[in-house]
C-alpha positions in Angstrom: 57.1 49.5 -54.7 58.8 46.5 -53.2 60.4 44.1 -55.6 61.5 41.8 -53.9 58.8 40.0 -52.0 60.3 35.9 -52.8 59.4 33.4 -49.5 57.2 36.5 -48.0 53.3 35.5 -47.2 50.5 37.2 -49.0 47.5 37.5 -47.3 44.9 38.5 -50.4 41.4 39.6 -48.7 39.1 40.2 -51.5 35.6 42.0 -50.0 32.5 44.2 -50.8 31.3 46.7 -48.6 28.2 47.3 -47.3 28.5 50.9 -47.0 26.9 50.9 -43.7 28.4 53.3 -40.6 31.1 54.7 -43.2 32.4 57.0 -40.2 33.3 53.5 -38.0 34.7 51.7 -40.4 37.1 54.5 -41.7 38.0 54.9 -38.2 38.5 51.5 -37.9 40.3 51.3 -41.1 42.9 54.1 -39.3 43.1 52.0 -35.9 43.5 48.4 -38.1 46.6 50.2 -40.2 48.5 51.8 -37.4 48.1 48.2 -35.1 49.4 45.9 -38.0 52.5 48.5 -38.8 53.7 47.4 -35.2 53.2 43.9 -36.0 56.5 41.7 -36.0 56.9 40.0 -39.4 54.4 43.0 -41.4 56.0 43.9 -44.6 53.5 46.2 -46.1 50.3 45.9 -48.0 48.4 47.4 -51.4 44.9 48.0 -51.4 42.3 49.6 -53.7 38.4 50.3 -53.8 36.2 50.6 -56.8 32.6 52.4 -56.7 30.8 49.8 -56.2 32.2 48.6 -52.5 34.4 46.0 -54.3 38.0 46.0 -52.9 41.2 44.0 -52.7 43.9 44.5 -49.8 47.0 42.4 -49.9 49.1 42.3 -47.0 52.5 41.1 -46.8 54.2 39.0 -43.9 57.7 37.7 -43.4 56.7 34.2 -42.5 53.1 32.5 -41.7 53.6 32.3 -38.4 53.6 36.7 -38.6 50.2 36.4 -40.6 48.6 33.5 -38.6 49.6 36.4 -35.2 47.8 39.3 -36.7 45.0 37.1 -37.5 44.3 35.7 -34.3 45.8 39.6 -32.6 42.3 40.0 -30.4 42.1 43.9 -31.7 41.9 42.8 -35.0 39.4 39.8 -34.1 37.1 42.5 -32.6 37.2 44.8 -36.1 37.1 41.7 -38.3 33.9 40.4 -36.6 32.2 43.8 -36.7 33.2 43.3 -40.4 31.0 40.6 -40.3 28.1 42.1 -38.6 27.9 45.8 -40.2 30.9 46.5 -43.3 31.2 43.4 -45.1 28.5 41.7 -47.4 30.9 38.8 -48.7 34.8 38.4 -48.4 37.5 35.8 -49.5 40.4 35.6 -48.1 43.4 33.8 -49.6 47.1 33.0 -48.3 50.3 32.1 -50.5 53.6 32.2 -50.2 55.2 34.3 -53.3 57.6 32.0 -55.4 58.7 35.1 -57.4 58.3 38.5 -57.5 58.7 41.6 -60.0 58.4 45.4 -60.7 58.3 47.4 -63.5 57.8 51.6 -63.5 58.2 53.6 -66.6 60.1 56.0 -64.9 62.8 53.4 -63.0 65.4 52.2 -64.6 66.5 49.7 -61.8 63.3 48.0 -62.3 63.5 44.6 -63.9 62.1 41.3 -64.4 
């Protein structure tokens, strides 16, 4: 875990998948993961999904300009449009600046609040 995210921008994407065209979705997800990793200001992401198709992905950015540049990237826009057409039945997206950040791990004595 990255314990020091103060000042970073978090883009919180919560979505319900349709289950349609899973192979194309997985291919698009791999493509976007490779592309986002190369974007200036990208600081990482966390993602989880349940068996019903609901998932949350949080991407972390150095600042809002970097997050907006990703939003506006033409390849990302094309995949986002495909998601709206085929892969998602609903989603919300929230953008927040992280004021405080903590982590803890049972096996990591350096973790602290």
